[in-house]
C-alpha positions in Angstrom: -41.2 11.3 -34.8 -37.7 12.3 -35.9 -35.0 11.8 -33.2 -33.1 14.9 -34.3 -34.9 18.2 -34.9 -33.3 21.1 -36.8 -34.1 24.8 -36.3 -32.1 27.7 -37.8 -31.5 30.8 -35.6 -29.2 33.6 -36.6 -27.6 31.5 -39.3 -26.9 28.7 -36.8 -28.5 25.3 -37.2 -29.5 24.0 -33.8 -29.7 20.2 -34.0 -31.7 19.0 -31.0 -31.7 15.3 -30.0 -35.1 14.1 -28.9 -35.0 10.6 -27.5 -36.5 10.6 -24.0 -35.9 10.0 -21.2 -32.1 10.2 -21.4 -31.5 10.9 -25.2 -29.6 7.6 -25.6 -27.6 7.2 -28.8 -29.8 4.6 -30.5 -29.6 4.0 -34.2 -32.3 6.5 -35.0 -30.4 9.3 -33.1 -27.1 8.3 -34.8 -28.7 8.3 -38.3 -30.6 11.6 -37.5 -27.4 13.3 -36.5 -25.5 12.3 -39.7 -28.4 13.5 -41.9 -28.9 16.7 -40.0 -25.2 17.6 -40.1 -25.1 16.9 -43.9 -28.2 19.1 -44.4 -26.8 21.9 -42.4 -23.5 21.8 -44.3 -25.3 21.9 -47.6 -27.4 24.9 -46.6 -25.7 28.1 -47.6 -27.7 30.1 -45.0 -26.1 28.1 -42.2 -22.7 29.3 -40.9 -22.4 27.2 -37.8 -24.1 24.4 -35.9 -25.1 23.8 -32.3 -25.7 20.3 -30.9 -28.3 20.3 -28.2 -30.7 17.9 -26.5 -34.3 18.1 -25.2 -35.1 17.6 -21.5 -32.8 17.6 -18.5 -30.1 15.3 -20.0 -27.8 16.0 -22.9 -26.9 12.3 -23.7 -26.5 9.7 -21.1 -24.7 7.2 -23.4 -25.5 4.3 -25.5 -29.0 2.7 -26.0 -28.9 -0.3 -23.6 -31.6 -2.0 -25.7 -28.9 -2.5 -28.4 -26.5 -4.3 -26.1 -25.6 -7.7 -27.3 -27.3 -7.2 -30.7 -25.6 -6.9 -34.1 -24.5 -3.2 -34.6 -26.5 -1.1 -37.0 -24.9 1.7 -39.0 -23.9 4.4 -38.6 -21.7 3.5 -35.6 -21.0 6.1 -33.0 -17.3 6.5 -34.1 -18.6 7.3 -37.5 -21.0 9.9 -36.1 -18.3 11.5 -34.0 -16.0 11.7 -37.0 -18.8 13.4 -39.1 -19.1 16.0 -36.4 -15.4 16.6 -36.0 -14.9 16.8 -39.7 -17.8 19.2 -40.3 -16.9 22.0 -42.6 -18.7 24.4 -40.3 -18.0 24.9 -36.6 -20.1 22.8 -34.2 -20.7 23.7 -30.5 -22.2 21.4 -28.0 -24.8 22.9 -25.6 -24.6 20.6 -22.5 -27.9 21.1 -20.7 -27.4 18.1 -18.3 -25.5 14.8 -18.0 -23.1 14.2 -20.9 -21.9 10.7 -20.2 -20.1 8.0 -22.2 -21.0 8.4 -25.9 -22.7 11.7 -25.0 -19.4 13.2 -23.8 -17.6 11.6 -26.8 -20.0 13.5 -29.1 -19.2 16.7 -27.2 -15.5 16.2 -27.3 -15.6 16.0 -31.1 -17.4 19.4 -31.3 -15.3 22.5 -31.8 -16.6 24.2 -28.7 -18.6 23.3 -25.6 -20.9 25.3 -23.4 -22.3 23.8 -20.2 -25.3 24.6 -18.0 -24.3 25.0 -14.3 -25.9 21.7 -13.4 -24.2 19.7 -16.2 -22.3 16.5 -15.4 -19.6 15.2 -17.7 -18.0 11.8 -17.5 -16.8 8.6 -19.2 -18.2 5.8 -17.0 -17.4 2.9 -19.3 -14.8 1.5 -16.9 -17.8 0.6 -14.6 -19.3 -1.4 -17.5 -16.2 -3.5 -18.0 -15.4 -1.4 -21.1 -13.4 1.6 -22.1 -14.6 4.6 -24.2 -14.9 3.3 -27.8 -15.7 6.4 -29.9 -12.5 8.4 -29.4 -12.9 9.3 -25.8 -9.5 7.9 -24.9 -7.9 10.0 -27.7 -9.8 13.3 -27.6 -10.1 13.9 -23.8 -6.3 13.7 -23.3 -5.8 16.2 -26.1 -8.2 18.6 -24.4 -7.1 18.3 -20.7 -3.9 16.2 -20.7 -3.3 12.5 -20.5 -2.8 12.4 -16.7 -6.1 14.2 -15.8 -8.0 12.3 -18.6 -6.8 8.9 -17.4 -7.8 9.7 -13.8 -11.3 10.7 -14.9 -11.7 7.6 -17.2 -10.2 5.1 -14.7 -12.6 6.2 -11.9 -15.7 6.5 -14.2 -17.1 9.2 -12.0 -18.5 12.4 -13.6 -17.4 15.9 -12.8 -19.6 18.9 -12.4 -19.6 21.9 -14.7 -17.2 23.9 -12.5 -14.7 21.2 -12.4 -15.1 20.6 -16.1 -14.4 24.3 -16.8 -11.3 24.2 -14.6 -10.0 21.1 -16.4 -10.7 22.6 -19.8 -13.4 20.2 -20.8 -15.8 23.0 -21.5 -15.2 26.5 -22.8 -17.7 28.3 -20.7 -20.6 27.9 -18.3 -23.8 29.6 -19.3 -25.4 31.2 -16.2 -28.4 32.3 -18.3 -29.8 31.0 -21.5 -27.6 28.0 -22.5 -28.8 27.8 -26.1 -28.1 31.5 -26.6 -24.6 31.2 -25.2 -23.9 28.2 -27.4 -25.2 30.0 -30.5 -23.0 33.0 -29.6 -19.9 30.8 -29.4 -20.7 29.1 -32.7 -21.1 32.5 -34.4 -17.7 33.7 -33.0 -16.0 30.5 -34.2 -17.6 31.0 -37.7 -16.6 34.7 -37.8 -13.0 33.8 -36.9 -12.9 31.6 -40.0 -11.0 28.8 -38.3 -11.2 26.3 -35.5 -9.0 23.5 -34.3 -10.2 19.9 -34.5 -9.7 18.1 -31.3 -7.6 15.3 -32.9 -5.2 18.0 -34.1 -4.4 19.2 -30.6 -1.3 18.1 -28.8 -0.6 21.2 -26.7 -1.5 19.4 -23.4 1.2 16.7 -23.9 4.4 17.3 -22.0 7.0 15.3 -20.0 5.1 16.2 -16.8 1.8 15.0 -18.3 3.4 11.7 -19.4 4.8 11.3 -15.9 1.4 12.0 -14.3 -0.3 9.5 -16.6 2.3 6.7 -16.0 2.1 7.2 -12.2 -1.7 7.0 -12.3 -1.6 4.0 -14.6 0.7 2.1 -12.3 -1.5 2.7 -9.3 -4.6 1.7 -11.3 -3.0 -1.5 -12.4 -2.1 -2.4 -8.8 -5.8 -1.9 -7.8 -7.3 -3.6 -10.8 -6.4 -7.2 -10.2 -7.7 -9.3 -13.0 -10.1 -6.7 -14.4 -9.3 -6.5 -18.1 -10.4 -3.1 -19.0 -7.9 -1.2 -16.9 -4.9 -2.4 -18.9 -6.9 -1.8 -22.1 -7.5 1.8 -21.0 -3.8 2.2 -20.3 -2.9 0.9 -23.7 -5.3 3.3 -25.4 -4.1 6.4 -23.5 -0.5 5.4 -24.0 -1.2 5.1 -27.7 -2.6 8.6 -27.6 0.8 9.9 -26.4 3.0 7.7 -28.6 1.1 7.3 -32.0 -0.6 9.5 -34.6 -4.3 10.0 -34.0 -5.5 7.5 -36.6 -3.3 4.7 -35.4 -4.0 5.4 -31.7 -7.8 5.5 -32.4 -7.4 2.0 -34.0 -5.8 0.8 -30.7 -8.7 2.1 -28.7 -11.2 0.4 -31.1 -9.4 -2.9 -31.0 -9.2 -2.9 -27.2 -12.9 -1.8 -26.9 -14.0 -4.6 -29.4 -12.1 -7.2 -27.5 -13.8 -6.2 -24.2 -17.3 -6.4 -25.6 -17.0 -10.2 -25.7 -14.7 -10.7 -22.8 -16.4 -12.7 -20.0 -15.0 -10.4 -17.3 -16.3 -7.3 -19.0 -19.6 -9.0 -19.6 -19.8 -9.8 -15.9 -19.1 -6.2 -14.9 -21.9 -5.0 -17.3 -24.2 -7.5 -15.6 -23.4 -6.1 -12.2 -23.9 -2.5 -13.5 -27.4 -3.2 -14.9 -28.3 -5.4 -11.9 -27.7 -2.5 -9.6 -30.0 -0.3 -11.7 -32.7 -3.0 -11.7 -32.5 -3.5 -8.0 -34.1 -0.1 -7.5 -37.3 -1.5 -9.0 -39.5 -3.1 -6.4 -41.8 -5.9 -7.8 -45.4 -5.2 -7.2 -45.0 -1.5 -6.2 -45.6 1.3 -8.7 -44.4 4.8 -8.9 -47.7 6.1 -7.4 -46.5 4.8 -4.0 -44.8 7.7 -2.2 -42.2 7.6 0.5 -42.8 8.8 4.0 -40.8 11.8 5.1 -37.7 11.1 7.2 -36.6 14.2 9.1 -35.3 12.6 12.3 -33.9 9.2 13.0 -33.1 7.1 16.1 -30.7 4.2 16.5 -31.0 1.8 19.4 -27.7 0.3 20.4 -24.4 2.2 20.5 -22.2 -0.8 19.7 -20.0 -1.1 16.6 -23.0 -1.7 14.3 -25.3 0.9 15.9 -22.6 3.6 16.0 -21.8 2.9 12.3 -25.5 3.3 11.4 -25.7 6.5 13.3 -22.7 7.8 11.3 -24.5 6.9 8.1 -27.5 9.2 9.1 -25.1 12.0 10.2 -23.2 11.8 6.9 -26.5 12.1 5.0 -27.5 15.2 7.0 -30.2 13.5 9.0 -30.2 14.2 12.7 -30.1 11.0 14.7 -30.6 10.1 18.3 -28.2 7.3 19.5 -29.8 5.4 22.3 -28.4 3.1 25.0 -29.8 1.7 28.2 -26.7 2.6 30.3 -24.7 5.9 30.3 -21.4 4.0 30.3 -22.3 2.1 27.1 -23.3 5.3 25.5 -20.1 7.0 26.4 -18.1 4.1 24.9 -20.1 4.2 21.7 -19.7 7.9 21.2 -16.0 7.7 21.9 -15.8 5.0 19.2 -17.6 7.2 16.7 -15.4 10.2 17.5 -12.3 8.0 17.1 -13.5 6.8 13.7 -14.0 10.4 12.6 -10.6 11.4 13.9 -9.0 8.7 11.9 -10.6 10.0 8.8 -9.4 13.5 9.6 -5.8 12.2 10.0 -6.0 10.4 6.7 -7.3 13.6 5.0 -10.6 12.1 3.9 -12.6 14.3 6.2 -12.1 17.9 7.4 -12.2 18.8 11.0 -15.2 21.1 10.2 -17.1 18.2 8.6 -16.3 16.0 11.6 -17.7 18.6 14.0 -20.8 19.0 11.8 -21.4 15.3 11.7 -20.9 14.8 15.4 -23.4 17.7 16.0 -26.1 15.6 14.3 -25.7 12.6 16.6 -27.5 13.2 19.9 -26.6 10.6 22.6 -29.5 9.6 24.9 -30.4 7.0 27.5 -33.7 5.2 27.4 -36.1 4.3 24.6 -38.3 7.3 25.3 -35.7 9.4 23.4 -37.1 7.8 20.2 -40.5 9.2 20.6 -40.3 11.9 17.9 -38.3 9.9 15.4 -39.6 9.2 11.9 -37.6 6.0 11.7 -36.1 3.9 14.5 -33.4 1.4 13.7 -32.8 -1.3 16.3 -29.2 -2.5 16.3 -28.8 -4.7 19.4 -27.4 -8.2 19.5 -29.1 -11.2 17.9 -31.6 -12.2 20.6 -35.2 -12.6 19.8 -36.3 -12.0 23.4 -34.4 -8.7 23.6 -35.7 -7.5 20.2 -39.3 -8.4 21.0 -39.0 -6.4 24.2 -37.6 -3.4 22.4 -40.2 -3.5 19.6 -43.0 -3.8 22.1 -41.8 -0.7 23.9 -41.3 1.2 20.6 -44.9 0.4 19.6 -46.0 2.2 22.7 -43.5 5.1 22.7 -43.3 6.2 19.0 -45.7 8.3 17.1 -48.1 6.8 14.6 -46.4 6.3 11.2 -42.9 5.9 12.6 -41.0 3.2 10.7 -39.7 0.5 13.0 -36.6 -1.2 11.5 -34.5 -4.1 12.8 -30.9 -4.6 11.8 -31.1 -8.3 12.4 -28.8 -10.5 10.3 -30.8 -13.8 10.7 -33.9 -13.5 12.7 -37.6 -13.6 11.6 -38.7 -10.1 10.8 -42.3 -11.2 10.8 -42.0 -12.5 14.3 -40.5 -9.2 15.4 -43.3 -7.3 13.7 -45.8 -9.5 15.5 -44.6 -8.0 18.8 -46.1 -4.7 17.8 -49.6 -3.5 17.0 -48.4 -2.1 13.7 -46.7 -4.8 11.7 -47.2 -2.7 8.5 -44.6 -0.2 9.9 -41.9 -2.8 10.5 -39.1 -3.6 8.0 -35.7 -5.2 8.2 -32.6 -3.0 7.4 -29.7 -5.4 7.4 -26.6 -3.2 7.3 -23.2 -4.8 6.8 -20.2 -4.2 9.1 -18.7 -1.7 9.3 -22.0 0.0 8.6 -20.5 3.4 7.9 -18.3 1.9 5.2 -20.0 -1.1 3.6 -22.3 -0.2 0.6 -24.8 -3.1 0.8 -28.1 -2.9 2.5 -30.6 -5.8 2.6 -34.1 -4.3 2.9 -36.2 -7.1 4.4 -39.8 -7.1 3.3 -42.0 -8.6 5.9 -45.3 -10.3 5.1 -47.2 -7.1 6.3 -44.7 -4.4 5.5 -46.6 -1.5 3.9 -45.6 -0.6 0.3 -44.8 3.0 1.4 -42.6 1.7 4.2 -40.7 -0.4 1.6 -40.4 2.6 -0.8 -39.2 4.8 2.1 -36.6 2.2 3.2 -35.2 1.9 -0.3 -35.0 5.6 -0.8 -33.5 6.1 2.6 -30.8 3.5 1.7 -29.8 5.5 -1.3 -29.8 8.7 0.7 -27.4 7.0 3.2 -25.1 6.1 0.2 -26.0 2.5 0.2 -27.0 0.0 -2.4 -30.4 -1.2 -1.1 -31.8 -4.6 -2.3 -35.2 -6.0 -1.4 -35.2 -9.5 0.1 -37.8 -11.7 1.8 -38.0 -13.2 5.2 -36.1 -16.4 5.9 -33.2 -17.4 8.2 -30.2 -15.4 7.0 -32.2 -13.7 4.2 -30.1 -13.9 0.9 -26.4 -13.2 1.8 -26.0 -15.1 5.0 -28.2 -17.9 3.9 -25.9 -18.6 1.0 -22.8 -18.0 3.2 -24.0 -20.8 5.4 -23.9 -23.2 2.5 -20.3 -22.1 1.7 -19.3 -22.5 5.3 -20.7 -26.0 5.4 -19.0 -26.8 2.1 -15.7 -25.5 3.4 -15.9 -27.7 6.5 -16.9 -30.7 4.4 -13.8 -30.1 2.3 -11.6 -30.1 5.4 -13.0 -33.5 6.5 -12.7 -34.9 3.0 -9.0 -34.1 2.8 -8.4 -30.4 1.9 -6.4 -28.3 4.3 -7.3 -24.7 5.4 -4.5 -23.0 3.4 -5.4 -25.0 0.3 -9.1 -23.9 0.4 -8.2 -20.3 1.2 -5.6 -20.2 -1.7 -8.2 -21.5 -4.2 -10.6 -18.8 -3.1 -8.2 -15.9 -3.2 -6.8 -17.1 -6.5 -10.4 -16.9 -7.8 -10.5 -13.2 -6.8 -11.7 -13.0 -3.2 -9.5 -10.8 -0.9 -9.6 -13.5 1.9 -10.4 -17.1 2.1 -13.2 -18.5 4.4 -10.8 -19.8 7.1 -8.6 -16.7 7.3 -11.8 -14.6 7.4 -13.2 -16.8 10.2 -10.0 -16.3 12.2 -10.2 -12.5 11.7 -13.8 -12.3 12.8 -13.3 -14.6 15.8 -14.3 -18.3 15.9 -16.1 -17.7 19.2 -18.6 -15.4 17.5 -19.8 -18.1 15.0 -19.6 -20.8 17.6 -21.9 -19.0 20.0 -24.3 -18.1 17.1 -24.5 -21.7 16.1 -25.3 -22.8 19.6 -28.0 -20.2 19.8 -29.4 -21.1 16.4 -30.4 -24.7 17.4 -31.6 -26.8 14.5 -31.0 -23.9 12.1 -27.2 -23.8 12.9 -24.6 -24.3 10.2 -22.8 -27.6 10.4 -19.2 -26.6 11.3 -17.6 -29.4 13.3 -14.0 -28.2 12.8 -14.7 -24.6 13.8 -16.7 -25.7 16.8 -13.9 -28.1 17.9 -11.4 -25.3 17.7 -13.6 -22.9 19.6 -14.2 -25.4 22.3 -10.4 -25.5 22.8 -10.3 -21.7 23.2 -8.7 -21.2 19.8 -10.7 -18.2 18.6 -8.5 -17.0 15.8 -6.3 -13.9 15.6 -7.5 -12.6 19.0 -6.0 -15.7 20.8 -3.1 -16.3 18.4 -4.5 -19.6 17.3 -7.5 -20.7 15.2 -7.4 -22.4 11.8 -4.0 -20.9 11.6 -1.2 -19.8 14.0 -0.6 -16.0 14.6 2.8 -15.9 16.4 3.7 -12.6 18.1 0.4 -10.9 17.0 1.0 -11.6 13.3 -1.8 -10.6 11.0 -1.1 -13.3 8.4 -1.7 -16.9 9.6 0.8 -19.7 9.3 -0.1 -23.4 9.0 -0.8 -25.1 12.4 0.1 -28.8 12.7 -2.3 -29.1 15.7 -5.3 -27.8 13.6 -4.4 -30.2 10.8 -4.1 -33.1 13.2 -7.5 -32.2 14.7 -9.1 -32.2 11.3 -7.7 -35.6 10.5 -9.0 -37.0 13.9 -12.5 -35.6 13.2 -12.5 -37.2 9.8 -11.3 -40.5 11.1 -14.0 -40.5 13.8 -16.6 -40.1 11.1 -15.1 -42.8 8.9 -14.2 -40.4 6.1 -11.3 -41.5 3.8 -9.4 -38.3 3.0 -7.9 -37.3 -0.3 -6.4 -34.3 -2.0 -8.3 -31.8 -4.1 -7.3 -29.5 -7.0 -8.1 -25.8 -6.8 -10.9 -26.3 -9.4 -12.4 -29.1 -7.4 -12.3 -26.9 -4.3 -14.1 -24.1 -6.0 -16.8 -26.4 -7.4 -17.5 -27.9 -4.0 -17.6 -24.5 -2.4 -19.6 -22.6 -5.0 -22.0 -25.1 -6.6 -24.0 -25.5 -3.3 -24.2 -21.7 -3.1 -25.6 -21.5 -6.6 -28.1 -24.2 -5.7 -29.2 -22.2 -2.6 -29.5 -19.1 -4.8 -31.8 -21.0 -7.1 -33.9 -22.1 -4.1 -34.0 -18.5 -2.9 -35.4 -17.5 -6.3 -37.9 -20.4 -6.2 -39.2 -19.2 -2.8 -39.4 -15.6 -3.9 -36.9 -14.5 -1.2 -35.1 -12.6 -4.0 -36.9 -11.3 -7.1 -34.0 -11.6 -9.5 -30.7 -13.5 -9.8 -29.1 -10.1 -10.4 -30.2 -9.1 -6.8 -28.3 -12.1 -5.5 -25.2 -11.2 -7.4 -25.0 -7.6 -6.3 -25.6 -8.8 -2.7 -22.6 -11.1 -2.9 -20.4 -8.6 -4.8 -21.1 -5.7 -2.5 -21.5 -7.5 0.8 -19.2 -10.5 0.7 -16.4 -9.5 -1.7 -17.3 -11.9 -4.5 -15.1 -10.7 -7.3 -17.1 -8.3 -9.6 -15.3 -9.4 -12.7 -17.0 -12.8 -12.4 -20.4 -11.1 -12.0 -21.5 -12.7 -8.8 -22.4 -16.4 -8.0 -25.4 -16.7 -10.4 -23.7 -15.0 -13.3 -20.6 -17.1 -12.7 -22.9 -20.2 -12.8 -24.2 -19.1 -16.2 -20.6 -18.9 -17.5 -19.7 -22.3 -16.0 -22.9 -23.8 -17.4 -25.9 -24.8 -15.4 -25.8 -28.3 -16.7 -22.3 -28.7 -15.4 -23.3 -27.4 -12.0 -26.3 -29.8 -11.9 -24.1 -32.8 -12.7 -21.6 -31.7 -10.1 -24.2 -31.3 -7.4 -25.7 -34.8 -8.2 -22.2 -36.3 -7.9 -21.5 -34.5 -4.6 -24.8 -35.6 -3.2 -24.1 -39.2 -4.2 -20.6 -39.2 -2.7 -21.6 -37.7 0.6 -25.1 -39.0 1.1 -26.2 -35.4 1.8 -29.5 -34.9 0.1 -29.3 -31.1 0.7 -26.7 -31.0 -2.1 -29.1 -32.3 -4.7 -30.0 -29.6 -7.3 -33.3 -27.9 -6.8 -36.2 -28.0 -9.3 -35.5 -24.5 -10.8 -31.8 -25.3 -11.4 -32.7 -28.6 -13.0 -35.3 -26.9 -15.3 -32.9 -24.2 -16.4 -30.1 -26.6 -17.0 -32.4 -28.8 -19.1 -32.9 -25.9 -21.5 -35.8 -24.0 -20.0 -33.8 -20.8 -20.0 -31.3 -19.0 -17.9 -31.2 -16.9 -14.7 -30.8 -13.8 -16.9 -33.9 -14.7 -19.0 -35.8 -15.4 -15.9 -34.9 -12.0 -14.5 -36.1 -10.3 -17.7 -39.4 -12.1 -17.8 
C-alpha cells in the first residue's frame, strides 16, 4: 500500500500520509511525498497542495526503526526542501501531533491550519539531538529566535491555541480541518505569491536577539555537560548571523555530530527506555485497569503527605489518615506550607492551592479508608506495623480495593500474606519528596493480579510519575544497587580514599552530590538505625556506623563525614573523621593508599553494574533500560551517560568483568566477583541492549 495518497479537490491536490499508527517519516513516506509533490506540480489541473495525514496524528517524527541504520534517500532535509521550493503553494493540515520532523515538514509549507487538539513541538533535545531538517532555521523565522529557542530547548509541545498566538499556525479550524486547509491553499494560489519560510526575517530584531541570548545563557548554565544544548545555541545563533544556506549547514553539521556522540546516544537510550517501561512483560492490552475514583493514604508524615498531594494534583479525592489527631494536624500543616511556598514562588495560584487542599480529607482511624478504590500505606519501615495495618485494611475495605505499600525495602509478598486477598496487594515505592520526584517503582508481588498491576502503572502516569515494574527483593532495584555503592564507598575509605576525594569524583562524573555529602544531608542516624533493624541484610558501613555512634549525624548536628560550622550547608574536611577512618583501617590491617578519580569511579560503579546484572538474572527487572531510568530519575545518575547499565556498555563489559575480578582478588570479597550473566555478555554473548530487545 502506498504511504502517501493523492486526491484532487477543487483544483487542490490533497497529499495524505498513511503510515499508522503515528505516520512516522520512514523512507516510504519520504519517497512518497517527493513523488506526490512532483506529480501535483506537473498536473496543470492542480493549483495548490494540502499536506494531510490519516488518523489522529499528523506526523510524530522520525521512524525509530531506522535509528542506527545507514540513511536511505531521500533524506528528510531533501523532502522539506522539495516542499518549500514547490512551484505551487502548500498548506499543512495539522490534525493532531506534529512533532520533530513532522513539525519541520509543516514549517516548510507556505501555510498551516491546525485542528483544536493539535500539538506542535520539536522534542529532539530530549533525544540528545537538535532538529536536523531546518527546524532551528525556519521556526525562528516564523516566531522569532527567542521564542523558538525556548520551545526547542524545552522540547515540550504547545497546543493549537498557543501555536496560533506564537504565529506557528495561520488559523485553527473549528470545523472541517481539510476544508479550511483547502480554502487557505486556494487563497494563496489566487493571490499569485507566497513567502517561503527561509526568505522571512521580519521576526528578527535587537529585542529578539537579546531574548535569545538571555535564554541561551540560562540554558547553558542548566545543561552541564549535555552536548546538544550548545549545539542548539550554535544553530539558532547562525540563523541570526548567517544567510539561510550557510546557517542550515551549521545545523546539519551539529546534528550529524550529535548522532554519534556518546552523550547524545545515552540520552536517546533513556528516552526509548522510558517508552518501553510502560510495557509490562506477560500482560497484554486485553487486561483493563480497575477504576480509581477515591484514594486513601495512611500516614501523614513527609512521605504520606507528599503522596496525598500527588493524588490531589491529579484531581483524585484522597483521604489522609493518621491514628492521632495531633499527627494529622502536623501533616496537614506541612502540606499547606508546601503549597504556600509554591504560591509564593509563582508556580501555583492561590485558587489552585485551595482546590487541591479541598481534595485532601484529613481523618483519624483506618475506618476512613472503607470506601477507597486504592489505599496507599506510607508508615515507617516496620514489618510488624505494616502487617497490622494490612490485616485491618483486609477487614475494612471493600472487595476489589487495591492495597498498596510504599515500603522501600520490605518483602511485599510477606505484607500481602497478612491479608486474605494477596492478589490485590502491590508495592508503590514513591521517592522523596513524593510530590516532586518523578520515579515510581511498582512492585509486582508473586500473587499481584494483572489488572492490579495495570491499574498501578496507569495510576502512576496519572499522578505524573514514571512508573517502572520491579520484582520483590530487599531494596527492589534502586536501593539494592545503592547498597552496593554504599559498601563500595565505605570500602574505598578504608583502603585510603578520603570522603572529599570520593565525592569530588562522583560530582565530576555528573551527579549533583557525592555519597558522603548526601549521607550527611539525609542524616547518618537514619541509615544507622535502618542497618541495625535490617540484621543480616544490612549494608556494611563501618565508618558511617562509627560516626553515628559518636552522635555525628551530619548537617543536623554540624558534624558527620564533614564539618558544618555555624549551620553551613557545604561541608568542610574534618580531621577527626579522617583520623577515625585511618584508625578503623588499621584495626582491620588494611594498608591504605591513594586513588585516582577514575579508580574511585570504577570501584564505586562496577559493583553496581554487577548487581544490576544479577537483578536481570533474577527477573527483578525485565530490562536493563528499566534499571537505567530508575537510577536516572530516582538517584540523579547523570542522564547524559545513560544510566549505570548503558554506561557499562560504553566502558566495555569485558573491562568491567576484569575490574571486578581484580577487586575481588584484592579484597577477598567474593560478592565482588562478576555474575554469570555479566561474564556471558562480556565474553561475546551479546549486550544488555540486545538482551532487552530479545
